[in-house]
Backbone as ProteinMPNN parsed JSONL, in Angstrom:
{"seq_chain_A": "MFLSTHENNLDKKGRVSVPASFRSYLTSQGYNGFIGYPSFNNPSIEACSQSRIEQLSDSIDALNPFEE", "coords_chain_A": {"N_chain_A": [[-83.537, 77.577, 116.326], [-84.519, 79.251, 112.803], [-86.984, 79.554, 110.388], [-87.912, 81.236, 107.247], [-89.348, 83.221, 105.014], [-88.856, 86.222, 103.817], [-89.127, 89.224, 102.216], [-87.219, 91.732, 101.094], [-86.108, 95.153, 100.386], [-82.876, 96.719, 99.348], [-81.547, 99.271, 100.737], [-80.239, 102.636, 99.898], [-77.414, 103.068, 101.132], [-76.743, 99.769, 100.072], [-77.624, 98.027, 101.93], [-79.469, 95.661, 103.734], [-82.312, 95.188, 105.622], [-82.857, 93.343, 108.797], [-85.637, 90.95, 110.389], [-86.698, 91.951, 113.444], [-87.009, 89.661, 114.877], [-85.711, 87.599, 114.449], [-83.066, 89.123, 114.901], [-83.136, 89.142, 117.52], [-82.889, 86.283, 118.152], [-80.628, 85.904, 117.33], [-78.994, 87.404, 118.918], [-79.529, 85.793, 121.245], [-78.447, 83.596, 121.051], [-76.019, 84.409, 121.886], [-74.534, 85.518, 119.356], [-73.944, 88.478, 117.466], [-75.09, 88.965, 114.759], [-75.306, 87.624, 111.372], [-74.431, 85.272, 108.488], [-74.552, 85.961, 105.526], [-75.345, 84.255, 102.643], [-75.236, 83.506, 98.885], [-77.815, 81.14, 97.523], [-77.702, 77.342, 96.664], [-79.767, 76.517, 95.502], [-81.33, 77.964, 94.893], [-82.755, 81.39, 93.343], [-81.677, 83.282, 95.619], [-81.23, 84.177, 99.015], [-79.318, 82.708, 101.281], [-78.89, 82.443, 104.738], [-77.038, 82.481, 108.066], [-76.172, 81.349, 111.634], [-72.835, 81.832, 112.991], [-72.262, 79.559, 114.138], [-73.79, 77.545, 113.248], [-72.249, 77.896, 110.658], [-69.891, 76.894, 111.025], [-70.502, 74.241, 111.91], [-70.718, 73.143, 109.915], [-68.397, 73.17, 108.313], [-67.048, 71.259, 110.373], [-68.522, 69.3, 109.395], [-67.556, 68.895, 106.855], [-65.104, 68.592, 107.013], [-64.891, 66.071, 108.213], [-65.133, 64.181, 106.266], [-63.948, 61.728, 104.102], [-61.309, 62.536, 102.187], [-61.153, 61.148, 100.123], [-63.166, 60.241, 98.482], [-65.731, 60.069, 96.391]], "CA_chain_A": [[-83.599, 77.364, 114.496], [-86.165, 79.547, 112.195], [-87.355, 79.286, 108.737], [-89.124, 82.093, 106.944], [-89.092, 83.773, 103.914], [-89.064, 87.776, 104.057], [-88.743, 89.829, 100.723], [-86.792, 93.272, 101.251], [-85.083, 95.813, 99.377], [-81.691, 97.453, 99.634], [-81.294, 100.639, 100.98], [-79.246, 103.29, 98.772], [-76.247, 102.136, 100.924], [-76.989, 98.717, 99.722], [-78.007, 97.054, 102.939], [-80.95, 95.246, 103.768], [-82.819, 94.833, 107.272], [-83.114, 92.27, 108.963], [-86.591, 91.181, 110.93], [-86.208, 91.89, 114.928], [-86.945, 88.143, 115.655], [-84.158, 87.069, 113.661], [-82.235, 89.472, 115.566], [-83.302, 88.587, 119.172], [-82.721, 85.246, 118.365], [-79.271, 85.38, 117.134], [-78.845, 88.007, 120.096], [-79.394, 84.981, 122.735], [-77.807, 82.33, 120.439], [-74.363, 84.946, 121.805], [-73.508, 86.337, 118.267], [-74.658, 89.292, 116.834], [-74.685, 89.054, 113.528], [-75.372, 86.193, 110.821], [-73.843, 85.044, 107.489], [-75.554, 85.622, 104.418], [-74.279, 83.481, 101.017], [-75.931, 82.692, 97.424], [-78.291, 79.665, 97.521], [-76.782, 76.893, 95.909], [-80.895, 75.558, 94.728], [-82.712, 78.619, 94.509], [-82.196, 82.272, 93.322], [-81.886, 83.95, 96.852], [-79.647, 84.661, 99.65], [-79.621, 82.337, 102.592], [-78.54, 83.322, 106.055], [-77.249, 81.506, 109.117], [-75.463, 81.942, 112.552], [-71.909, 81.426, 112.801], [-72.329, 78.439, 114.991], [-74.045, 76.806, 111.799], [-71.002, 77.533, 109.418], [-68.972, 76.094, 112.104], [-70.939, 72.879, 112.192], [-71.139, 73.103, 108.302], [-67.258, 73.24, 108.497], [-67.072, 69.934, 110.916], [-68.688, 67.826, 109.263], [-67.173, 68.649, 105.243], [-63.578, 67.74, 107.514], [-65.071, 64.709, 108.889], [-65.548, 63.531, 104.993], [-63.447, 61.051, 103.232], [-60.984, 63.538, 100.721], [-60.785, 60.159, 98.417], [-64.523, 59.803, 97.941], [-66.393, 61.575, 95.715]], "C_chain_A": [[-84.929, 78.433, 113.577], [-85.695, 79.392, 110.866], [-88.49, 80.579, 108.4], [-88.7, 82.32, 105.74], [-89.321, 85.459, 104.464], [-88.399, 88.153, 102.638], [-88.378, 91.655, 101.38], [-86.205, 94.194, 100.228], [-84.236, 96.715, 99.915], [-81.692, 98.683, 99.81], [-80.511, 101.544, 99.997], [-77.905, 102.909, 99.698], [-75.578, 100.648, 100.475], [-77.017, 97.606, 101.299], [-79.421, 96.693, 102.993], [-81.185, 95.119, 105.376], [-83.223, 93.509, 107.236], [-84.599, 92.055, 110.437], [-86.157, 90.867, 112.382], [-86.759, 90.561, 115.465], [-86.317, 87.352, 115.397], [-83.172, 87.6, 114.466], [-81.907, 88.864, 116.556], [-83.006, 87.201, 119.22], [-81.657, 85.086, 118.149], [-78.706, 85.995, 118.468], [-78.716, 86.386, 121.168], [-78.789, 83.889, 122.19], [-76.246, 82.969, 121.236], [-73.671, 85.49, 120.569], [-74.528, 87.379, 117.532], [-74.67, 90.004, 115.562], [-75.008, 87.345, 112.7], [-74.575, 86.376, 109.279], [-75.035, 84.584, 106.23], [-74.796, 84.856, 102.965], [-75.508, 83.356, 99.747], [-76.623, 81.331, 97.689], [-77.788, 79.257, 96.517], [-77.876, 76.164, 95.51], [-81.848, 76.611, 94.487], [-82.028, 79.954, 93.898], [-82.204, 83.317, 94.704], [-80.338, 84.071, 97.64], [-80.128, 83.906, 100.75], [-78.353, 82.906, 103.44], [-78.198, 82.008, 106.79], [-76.362, 81.759, 110.677], [-73.905, 81.805, 112.177], [-71.354, 80.077, 113.219], [-72.681, 77.297, 113.849], [-72.616, 76.765, 110.44], [-70.182, 76.61, 110.406], [-69.183, 74.066, 112.079], [-70.791, 72.459, 110.846], [-69.592, 71.989, 107.957], [-66.833, 71.892, 109.036], [-67.159, 68.97, 110.051], [-68.13, 67.814, 107.51], [-65.237, 67.729, 106.412], [-63.211, 66.63, 107.864], [-64.877, 63.535, 107.459], [-63.824, 62.562, 104.845], [-62.778, 62.182, 102.143], [-61.171, 62.773, 99.682], [-62.289, 59.816, 98.063], [-65.013, 60.585, 97.222], [-67.538, 62.096, 96.483]], "O_chain_A": [[-86.128, 78.261, 113.795], [-84.588, 79.196, 110.365], [-89.525, 80.845, 109.012], [-87.726, 81.705, 105.308], [-89.952, 85.721, 105.488], [-87.455, 87.589, 102.084], [-89.136, 92.46, 101.921], [-85.839, 93.703, 99.16], [-84.599, 97.472, 100.816], [-81.887, 99.325, 98.778], [-80.072, 100.856, 99.075], [-77.088, 102.329, 98.983], [-74.381, 100.36, 100.484], [-76.378, 96.565, 101.453], [-80.349, 97.278, 102.434], [-80.276, 94.971, 106.193], [-83.676, 92.776, 106.356], [-84.605, 92.869, 111.361], [-85.47, 89.887, 112.669], [-86.933, 90.522, 116.683], [-86.25, 86.303, 116.037], [-82.317, 86.809, 114.865], [-80.883, 88.208, 116.745], [-82.832, 86.764, 120.358], [-81.226, 84.056, 118.668], [-77.994, 85.268, 119.161], [-77.656, 86.114, 121.731], [-78.548, 83.033, 123.041], [-75.305, 82.175, 121.249], [-72.499, 85.869, 120.593], [-75.659, 87.107, 117.129], [-74.388, 91.174, 115.306], [-74.955, 86.247, 113.252], [-74.161, 87.483, 108.936], [-75.827, 83.664, 106.021], [-73.687, 85.149, 102.52], [-76.671, 83.078, 100.036], [-75.91, 80.411, 98.089], [-77.404, 79.952, 95.576], [-77.55, 75.06, 95.071], [-82.96, 76.402, 94.0], [-80.8, 79.896, 93.838], [-82.974, 84.268, 94.568], [-79.153, 84.073, 97.306], [-81.198, 84.229, 101.264], [-77.331, 83.502, 103.104], [-78.641, 80.888, 106.535], [-75.758, 82.823, 110.546], [-73.69, 81.657, 110.974], [-70.311, 79.565, 112.814], [-71.951, 76.332, 113.619], [-72.247, 75.889, 109.658], [-70.042, 75.421, 110.123], [-68.416, 73.109, 112.178], [-70.739, 71.241, 110.678], [-69.514, 70.813, 107.598], [-66.206, 71.223, 108.214], [-66.364, 68.057, 109.831], [-68.287, 66.759, 106.896], [-64.647, 66.652, 106.321], [-62.099, 66.107, 107.942], [-64.563, 62.351, 107.584], [-62.804, 62.845, 105.473], [-63.525, 62.704, 101.316], [-61.336, 63.205, 98.541], [-62.43, 58.953, 97.196], [-64.807, 61.795, 97.318], [-68.098, 63.134, 96.13]]}, "name": "protein", "num_of_chains": 1, "seq": "MFLSTHENNLDKKGRVSVPASFRSYLTSQGYNGFIGYPSFNNPSIEACSQSRIEQLSDSIDALNPFEE"}
């Protein structure tokens, strides 16, 4: 897992660069990419690997649908 803050600009095609250390970590985990989404708590974009999204999905599926 890695945590840090990077401020990047979008290029002319609307892309943002991903730091090399992040890319190498994701590749070592067998995934050559990440999923970005708007933060629920901050005015930012958060990102994680596909395996983290699967963990979140599994934990949501384990919840009782009738609880608040």
